[in-house]
C-alpha positions as CSV (number, residue, x, y, z in Angstrom):
1,M,12.5,-15.4,27.1
2,S,9.2,-16.3,28.6
3,S,7.2,-15.7,25.4
4,L,9.0,-18.6,23.8
5,L,7.4,-21.0,26.3
6,K,3.8,-20.9,25.2
7,P,3.5,-19.9,21.6
8,S,0.2,-20.7,19.8
9,P,-0.1,-24.3,18.4
10,P,0.7,-23.3,14.8
11,V,3.8,-21.4,15.8
12,R,4.9,-24.3,18.1
13,S,4.4,-26.7,15.2
14,V,6.4,-24.6,12.8
15,L,9.2,-24.0,15.3
16,S,9.6,-27.7,16.0
17,S,10.8,-28.3,12.4
18,P,14.6,-28.6,11.9
19,E,14.2,-27.2,8.4
20,V,12.4,-24.1,9.8
21,K,15.0,-23.6,12.5
22,R,17.7,-23.5,9.8
23,A,15.6,-21.3,7.6
24,L,15.3,-18.7,10.4
25,T,19.0,-18.3,10.4
26,F,19.0,-17.7,6.6
27,F,18.0,-14.1,6.9
28,E,20.9,-13.2,9.2
29,K,23.5,-15.1,7.1
30,N,22.3,-13.5,3.9
31,A,21.6,-10.0,5.2
32,E,23.9,-8.3,2.7
33,A,22.6,-10.3,-0.2
34,I,19.1,-9.3,0.7
35,T,20.0,-5.7,0.8
36,D,21.7,-5.9,-2.5
37,E,18.6,-7.4,-4.0
38,Q,16.5,-4.6,-2.6
39,I,18.8,-2.1,-4.2
40,S,18.4,-3.9,-7.6
41,I,14.6,-3.9,-7.3
42,C,14.3,-0.3,-6.3
43,S,16.6,0.9,-9.0
44,I,14.0,-0.1,-11.6
45,P,11.4,2.7,-12.1
46,A,7.9,1.8,-11.1
47,S,5.7,4.9,-11.3
48,P,1.9,4.7,-11.1
49,F,0.7,2.7,-14.2
50,G,4.3,2.2,-15.1
51,E,5.2,-0.9,-13.2
52,R,5.9,-3.3,-16.1
53,A,9.7,-3.3,-15.9
54,R,9.7,-4.1,-12.2
55,A,7.1,-6.8,-12.7
56,E,9.2,-8.4,-15.4
57,Y,12.3,-8.4,-13.1
58,L,10.2,-10.0,-10.3
59,A,8.9,-12.6,-12.7
60,D,12.4,-13.6,-13.7
61,K,13.3,-14.0,-10.1
62,F,10.2,-16.2,-9.5
63,K,11.2,-18.4,-12.3
64,A,14.8,-18.7,-11.2
65,L,13.6,-19.7,-7.7
66,G,11.5,-22.5,-9.1
67,L,8.0,-21.1,-8.7
68,S,5.4,-22.5,-11.1
69,E,2.7,-20.8,-13.1
70,V,4.8,-17.6,-13.2
71,D,2.7,-15.0,-15.0
72,I,2.1,-11.2,-15.4
73,D,-1.7,-11.0,-15.6
74,E,-3.8,-8.6,-17.6
75,E,-3.7,-5.9,-14.9
76,G,0.1,-6.1,-14.6
77,N,0.4,-8.1,-11.4
78,C,3.4,-10.5,-11.2
79,L,2.5,-14.0,-9.8
80,G,4.3,-17.2,-9.0
81,L,3.0,-20.3,-7.2
82,F,4.8,-22.3,-4.6
83,K,2.9,-25.6,-4.8
84,G,2.2,-27.4,-1.5
85,A,0.9,-30.9,-1.1
86,S,-2.6,-29.5,-1.7
87,P,-4.0,-26.5,-3.6
88,S,-5.6,-25.4,-0.4
89,P,-5.4,-23.5,1.8
90,L,-4.2,-21.0,-0.7
91,L,-2.3,-18.1,0.9
92,V,-1.5,-15.0,-1.1
93,V,1.7,-13.3,0.0
94,S,2.1,-9.9,-1.6
95,A,3.9,-6.6,-1.8
96,H,3.2,-3.7,-4.2
97,L,5.3,-2.9,-7.2
98,D,4.4,0.7,-7.6
99,T,5.7,3.9,-6.0
100,V,4.0,7.4,-5.8
101,F,6.7,9.0,-7.9
102,A,6.5,10.4,-11.4
103,P,8.2,8.6,-14.4
104,D,11.1,11.1,-14.6
105,T,12.1,10.5,-11.0
106,D,15.7,9.4,-10.4
107,F,15.4,6.0,-8.6
108,T,19.1,5.5,-8.0
109,V,19.8,4.1,-4.6
110,V,22.5,5.8,-2.5
111,R,24.1,4.4,0.6
112,S,24.7,6.6,3.5
113,G,26.1,4.6,6.4
114,R,23.6,2.0,7.2
115,R,20.8,3.8,5.4
116,L,19.7,3.3,1.8
117,L,18.2,6.5,0.2
118,A,15.9,6.4,-2.8
119,P,12.3,7.1,-3.6
120,G,10.2,4.0,-2.7
121,I,13.2,2.2,-1.0
122,A,11.0,1.3,2.0
123,D,7.5,1.7,0.5
124,D,7.5,-0.9,-0.9
125,G,11.1,-1.9,-1.6
126,C,11.5,-3.8,1.6
127,G,8.2,-5.6,1.0
128,L,9.2,-6.8,-2.4
129,V,12.6,-8.0,-1.3
130,A,10.8,-9.9,1.5
131,L,9.0,-12.0,-1.1
132,I,12.3,-13.1,-2.6
133,A,14.0,-13.6,0.7
134,L,11.1,-15.8,1.9
135,I,11.2,-17.9,-1.2
136,R,14.9,-18.3,-1.0
137,A,14.8,-19.4,2.6
138,I,12.0,-22.0,1.9
139,R,13.8,-23.3,-1.1
140,T,17.3,-23.4,0.5
141,E,16.0,-25.5,3.4
142,K,13.7,-27.6,1.2
143,I,10.6,-26.8,3.3
144,R,7.5,-28.5,2.1
145,T,4.0,-27.2,2.9
146,E,0.5,-28.7,3.1
147,G,-1.2,-25.7,1.4
148,S,0.0,-23.6,-1.5
149,I,1.4,-20.1,-1.5
150,L,0.8,-17.6,-4.3
151,F,3.5,-14.9,-4.3
152,V,2.3,-11.7,-5.9
153,G,3.8,-8.3,-6.8
154,T,0.7,-6.1,-7.2
155,V,0.2,-2.9,-9.2
156,G,-1.8,0.1,-8.4
157,E,-1.6,0.2,-4.6
158,E,-0.5,3.8,-4.4
159,G,-2.4,7.0,-5.3
160,E,-4.8,6.8,-8.3
161,G,-4.1,3.1,-8.7
162,N,-7.1,2.5,-6.4
163,L,-6.0,-1.0,-5.5
164,R,-6.5,-2.0,-9.1
165,G,-4.0,-4.9,-8.9
166,V,-5.4,-6.7,-5.9
167,R,-8.9,-5.8,-7.0
168,Y,-8.3,-7.7,-10.3
169,L,-6.5,-10.5,-8.5
170,L,-9.4,-11.3,-6.2
171,T,-12.4,-10.4,-8.3
172,R,-11.6,-11.1,-12.0
173,G,-8.3,-12.9,-12.2
174,R,-7.8,-16.6,-12.6
175,W,-7.2,-17.0,-8.8
176,A,-10.4,-15.2,-7.8
177,S,-12.6,-17.2,-5.4
178,K,-9.6,-19.6,-4.7
179,V,-7.8,-17.5,-2.1
180,D,-8.3,-18.6,1.6
181,A,-6.1,-16.0,3.3
182,F,-4.1,-12.9,2.3
183,L,-0.9,-11.4,3.7
184,S,0.8,-8.3,2.4
185,F,4.1,-6.7,3.2
186,D,4.1,-2.9,3.1
187,G,6.9,-0.8,4.5
188,P,9.3,-1.6,7.4
189,G,8.8,-2.6,11.0
190,V,8.2,-5.7,13.0
191,D,5.7,-4.8,15.7
192,R,2.6,-3.8,13.8
193,V,-0.1,-6.2,12.7
194,T,-2.4,-4.2,10.4
195,N,-5.8,-6.0,10.8
196,R,-8.1,-3.0,10.3
197,A,-8.6,-1.4,6.8
198,L,-8.7,2.4,6.8
199,G,-11.4,3.6,4.4
200,S,-10.7,6.5,2.1
201,R,-12.2,8.5,-0.8
202,R,-10.2,10.4,-3.3
203,Y,-11.5,13.1,-5.6
204,R,-10.4,15.3,-8.5
205,V,-12.1,18.7,-8.5
206,E,-12.0,20.7,-11.7
207,I,-13.4,24.2,-12.1
208,T,-13.5,25.9,-15.5
209,G,-14.4,29.4,-16.7
210,P,-13.9,31.9,-19.5
211,G,-10.5,33.1,-18.5
212,G,-9.2,36.6,-19.5
213,H,-6.8,39.4,-18.8
214,S,-5.9,40.0,-15.1
215,W,-6.6,43.8,-15.5
216,G,-8.9,44.2,-18.4
217,D,-11.2,41.4,-17.5
218,F,-11.0,41.7,-13.8
219,G,-14.3,40.7,-12.3
220,L,-14.6,37.5,-14.3
221,P,-15.0,34.5,-12.0
222,N,-11.6,32.9,-11.3
223,P,-11.3,29.1,-11.1
224,V,-8.2,29.4,-8.9
225,H,-9.9,31.8,-6.5
226,A,-12.8,29.3,-6.3
227,L,-10.4,26.6,-5.4
228,G,-8.8,28.8,-2.8
229,R,-12.3,29.3,-1.2
230,A,-12.8,25.6,-1.3
231,V,-9.5,24.7,0.4
232,A,-10.2,27.3,3.1
233,K,-13.6,25.6,3.8
234,L,-12.1,22.2,3.9
235,A,-9.3,23.4,6.3
236,G,-12.0,24.6,8.6
237,Y,-13.8,21.2,8.9
238,P,-14.3,20.4,12.6
239,L,-12.4,17.2,12.9
240,P,-13.5,14.8,15.6
241,R,-11.1,13.6,18.4
242,E,-12.2,10.1,17.7
243,P,-12.2,8.3,15.3
244,R,-9.1,9.7,13.6
245,T,-10.2,11.5,10.5
246,T,-8.0,13.3,8.0
247,F,-8.1,15.3,4.7
248,N,-5.4,16.4,2.3
249,V,-5.2,18.5,-0.8
250,G,-2.3,16.6,-2.4
251,R,-2.1,18.4,-5.8
252,I,-3.4,21.7,-7.2
253,E,-2.9,23.1,-10.6
254,G,-4.2,26.0,-12.7
255,G,-3.4,28.9,-14.9
256,V,-0.6,29.7,-17.4
257,T,0.8,33.0,-16.3
258,V,0.7,35.6,-13.6
259,N,-1.3,38.2,-15.5
260,A,-4.1,35.9,-16.9
261,I,-7.3,34.8,-15.3
262,P,-7.1,31.0,-15.6
263,E,-9.6,29.1,-17.7
264,K,-9.2,26.0,-15.5
265,A,-8.0,24.9,-12.1
266,M,-8.0,21.5,-10.5
267,M,-7.0,19.7,-7.3
268,D,-6.8,16.2,-5.9
269,V,-8.2,15.6,-2.5
270,D,-7.8,12.6,-0.1
271,L,-10.4,12.0,2.6
272,R,-9.9,9.3,5.3
273,S,-11.5,8.2,8.6
274,G,-11.3,5.3,10.9
275,A,-15.1,5.0,10.9
276,D,-17.4,4.7,7.9
277,A,-20.0,7.1,9.4
278,E,-17.4,9.8,10.0
279,L,-16.0,9.3,6.5
280,Q,-19.5,9.8,5.1
281,R,-19.9,13.0,7.1
282,L,-16.6,14.4,5.9
283,D,-17.5,13.4,2.3
284,S,-20.8,15.2,2.5
285,F,-19.1,18.3,3.9
286,F,-16.5,18.2,1.2
287,R,-19.0,18.0,-1.6
288,R,-21.1,20.8,-0.1
289,A,-18.1,23.0,0.4
290,M,-17.0,22.6,-3.2
291,R,-20.4,23.7,-4.4
292,Q,-20.5,26.6,-2.0
293,A,-17.0,27.8,-3.1
294,A,-18.0,27.8,-6.7
295,D,-21.3,29.6,-6.0
296,E,-19.5,32.3,-3.9
297,E,-17.0,33.0,-6.7
298,N,-19.8,33.1,-9.2
299,A,-21.6,35.6,-7.1
300,T,-18.8,38.1,-7.6
301,R,-19.0,38.1,-11.4
302,R,-20.2,41.1,-13.4
303,P,-23.7,41.0,-15.0
304,G,-23.7,38.9,-18.1
305,D,-20.4,37.1,-17.3
306,P,-20.5,33.3,-17.8
307,L,-20.6,31.1,-14.7
308,L,-17.8,28.8,-13.5
309,E,-18.5,25.1,-14.0
310,L,-17.7,22.6,-11.2
311,K,-16.9,19.0,-11.8
312,I,-16.1,16.5,-9.0
313,D,-14.9,13.0,-10.0
314,L,-14.3,10.1,-7.6
315,I,-10.9,8.8,-8.6
316,G,-10.4,6.3,-5.7
317,E,-12.3,4.5,-3.0
318,R,-10.9,2.1,-0.6
319,P,-13.2,-0.1,1.5
320,S,-12.9,-0.3,5.3
321,G,-13.3,-3.3,7.5
322,E,-11.5,-5.6,9.9
323,T,-10.0,-9.0,10.3
324,P,-11.0,-9.5,13.9
325,P,-8.3,-9.8,16.6
326,G,-9.6,-13.2,17.5
327,S,-9.2,-14.6,14.0
328,P,-6.6,-17.4,13.6
329,L,-4.6,-15.2,11.2
330,V,-4.3,-12.3,13.5
331,E,-3.6,-14.5,16.5
332,L,-0.9,-16.3,14.5
333,A,0.8,-13.0,13.7
334,V,0.6,-11.8,17.3
335,E,2.1,-15.0,18.6
336,A,4.8,-15.0,16.0
337,T,5.7,-11.4,17.0
338,K,5.9,-12.4,20.7
339,V,8.1,-15.4,19.9
340,L,10.7,-12.9,18.7
341,G,10.5,-11.0,21.9
342,I,8.6,-8.1,20.4
343,E,5.3,-6.7,21.7
344,P,2.8,-6.7,18.9
345,R,0.6,-3.7,18.0
346,L,-2.7,-4.1,16.2
347,D,-3.0,-1.3,13.6
348,Q,-5.2,0.4,11.1
349,S,-4.0,1.5,7.7
350,S,-4.8,1.7,4.0
351,T,-3.1,-1.2,2.2
352,D,-3.8,-3.9,-0.4
353,S,-5.4,-5.8,2.5
354,N,-8.4,-3.4,2.4
355,L,-9.7,-5.3,-0.6
356,P,-9.6,-8.9,0.7
357,I,-11.0,-7.7,4.0
358,S,-14.0,-6.2,2.2
359,L,-14.5,-9.5,0.5
360,G,-14.5,-11.5,3.7
361,I,-11.1,-13.0,3.1
362,P,-8.9,-13.0,6.3
363,A,-6.1,-10.5,5.6
364,I,-3.4,-8.6,7.4
365,T,-0.5,-6.4,6.5
366,L,2.9,-6.7,8.1
367,G,6.1,-4.7,8.0
368,G,9.2,-6.3,6.3
369,G,11.6,-5.4,9.1
370,G,14.1,-2.6,9.5
371,T,13.2,1.1,9.9
372,S,12.5,4.0,7.5
373,G,11.6,7.7,7.3
374,A,10.5,10.4,4.9
375,S,8.1,8.0,3.1
376,H,6.5,9.4,-0.1
377,T,9.2,12.0,-0.5
378,L,12.4,12.1,-2.6
379,A,14.3,11.9,0.7
380,E,12.9,8.5,1.6
381,W,15.3,6.2,3.5
382,F,15.5,2.7,4.8
383,D,17.8,1.1,7.4
384,P,18.0,-2.7,7.2
385,T,19.4,-3.1,10.7
386,D,17.5,-6.0,12.4
387,R,15.6,-6.7,9.2
388,D,15.9,-10.4,9.9
389,L,13.4,-10.0,12.7
390,G,10.7,-9.0,10.3
391,L,11.6,-11.8,7.9
392,K,11.6,-14.4,10.6
393,R,8.1,-13.3,11.7
394,A,7.0,-13.4,8.1
395,L,8.3,-16.9,7.7
396,L,6.5,-18.1,10.8
397,V,3.2,-16.6,9.7
398,V,3.4,-17.9,6.2
399,L,4.3,-21.4,7.3
400,G,1.7,-21.2,10.1
401,V,-1.0,-20.6,7.5
402,A,0.2,-23.0,4.8
403,G,1.1,-25.7,7.3
404,L,4.1,-28.0,7.1
405,D,4.0,-31.2,5.1
406,H,5.9,-33.8,7.2
407,K,5.3,-36.7,4.8
């Protein structure tokens, strides 16, 4: 194919190595073993703030594969260092340990033809197994690198985790200020190169009141009714055509029975936009709408009845930003994709890479190969067909950044 004729210099250098050529075949030869490993990982529960068991499993794998300085840090991230000839450049290669699912979720993996079905099987099961597959390929073919590679399973990427794992890693952990580049694997696919960080703000809204009997105390302000007014206002927000902007009420709770006016109601809200200015406009509208909804419900109360109280807490904020298309890291990922005969697609999303991008560290997120569907639902599935393409690209990018040690 013509794209093989003129790859970028780093890719050309990597492809010229006999060890790398052999390593590229590792993923096809060991496809079933990689899938079996993914099943083992995803069978270990890893709910938000409950990732410890999966982190310990990954740490054992890191040790068995000969990584040094294997550790589970104070935040719960699992780390292992592949030492190159030099401490720098230091590349972080990561995937997130956590899922969006509650602790009582059944994480058993079921096979259905080529598909694997389980909560979190793709997000981020295929990213975590990519870390192990990459290390195995590098070790099997005895590849040596100039720079060093820090493999990390992060906590807190999903939901209320608010990127706590990568935030700790890059701002307070022992490796803070030492990282030169950051690469994360999140979900499936082989064409996307996520170089733009999608900013978001997440809120918990709580409305409290006196509560009472649905008949005898009718007229008291109702927290659930107030939330209903608030959701209706948010649903009526005039979304722009560009940039893409979204909102979501992901959870709503309140009340104890059908014939009682609730004392409390709450909801979790996710706001996102491809541009900071539009996110700020949406955020301002949201706050104003919540206040108006509470005021409107209070206006219906009987004389002397107590007021509803509104509380809005910011429970998550993800920074936006970009690793420019012309940066060496993005160009490397684009060329590595083309070398495999696939047309690359620059993308914007919310991932662990948001944090390093906001700190000025070159960062991208890639898919780990294969395909998936029904993400963040109990029906989530992953098909490992052609997974090797994603892993081959991953290897080329990792070695392109770290550099080969030919000594």
